[in-house]
C-alpha positions, 0 to 999 in steps of 0.5 A: 433841659431849660438850663442846657438851653441857657448854656447853649445860648451862652455858647452861641456868643462864642460862635458869633465871636469866632464868626465875627473874627473870621468874617471881618479879619480873615476873609474880609481883611477889614483890619486895619481899616482903609483910610478915610482919606484914601482915593476912590481908585485906591478903595476900588482896587482894594475891594477888587483884590478882596472881592471874594473874601468880602462876599464870603464874609457876608455869607458867614455873618448871615449864617452865624450872626442870628445866634447872637439873639439867644445870647441876648435873651439869656442875658436879659433872663439873668437880669430878670432875676435881679429885677424880680421879673421883667423890668426896665433894665432887662427890657432895655438890654433886650431891645438894644441887643436886637440892634447888634446883629443888624449893625454888623450884617447890614453895613457889611452887605453894603460893602459887599455891594461895592465889591460885587461888580468889579467894574463899578465906577470908583466914585460909587465904590467910594460912596458905598465904602464910606457908608460901610465904615460910617455905619459900622463904626458910628452906630456902635454907640447904640451898644453903649446903652446895652452895656451900661444897663447890664452894669447898672443891674449888677450894681443894683443887685441886692441878692444874697448871691448876686447874679453878676459879681460887683466888679463886673458892673464897673467893667461894663461902665468902662467898656460903655465909655470906651465904645462911645467915641465911635459916634464921632467918626461922622465929624472927623476924617483924620486923627484918633476920632476918624474911623481908622483912629485909636479912639473911634475904632481900636479902643472900642474894638478892644473894649468889645472883645474884653466885654464879650469874653467876660460876658460869656464867662459871667453868664455861664456862672450866672446860669449855674447859680440859677440852676442850683437855686432851682434845685434848692441848693442856693450855694454861691458859685465859685467867684471868678 
C-alpha cells in the first residue's frame, strides 16, 4: 500500500500538468501572453472575449492544483533516502514546493477578478492584468531553489544504487538557470526579459515542461528502487 500511494502521488504530477495546460492554454487562452505595452482597452476587450474560459480556468486549477502536494512530498521522501533522514535539502525542497500551487492559482484568481465584471473600468482591468502577469511570471524565481536542491541531492548521492541518475542533477541545474530570468519582468516592459519575452516567459515555460516530465519518470524509477530495497532485493532499476 505504501508504494502504491507513492506511485499514485507521482501520477498526481501528471494530472496537475494536464490541468495546467488545459486551464492556462485551452480555457484561459493565456498563451501567447498579452503584450505589456497593450492599451487598457485592448486588455479589457481580451478579457471580455475570454471571460468564460478564464473563470473556468480558475475552477480547474482550484480542483486539481492541490494534487501537486503529494507529488512534492514523494519527491522529498526520495531525497530523504539520499540524506539518510530528513535533512536540509529534502526540507528545502518541500517548503519551496509548497509555494508552487499558490504561485499558479492566486495570480489566475486575480486575472479572473479582472474578467469577472465585464463593465469594469479598463484602467482597473489593466491594473489587475499587470498584477497577474508580474506575479505569475515573476515569482517563479522561487522555484529555482526547489529545482536546484533536487539537482544537488542527486549530485551528492553516494549510494551504491543512486536514487536519481547522475545526469538528472545536471538537468536540474540547467532548468534552474533557465527559470531565473523570469524575475526581471519587473524591470522590463519590452524585449526578451518582458513577461511575453523569450527569456522571461518562453524559456522558463519550456524548461518547466522538460523538468516536470523528466521528474515524473525519474520519480517512478526511484519509487521502484525503494520498493525493491524494502523487499530485500537491492537490484538496480534499469537506467533511463
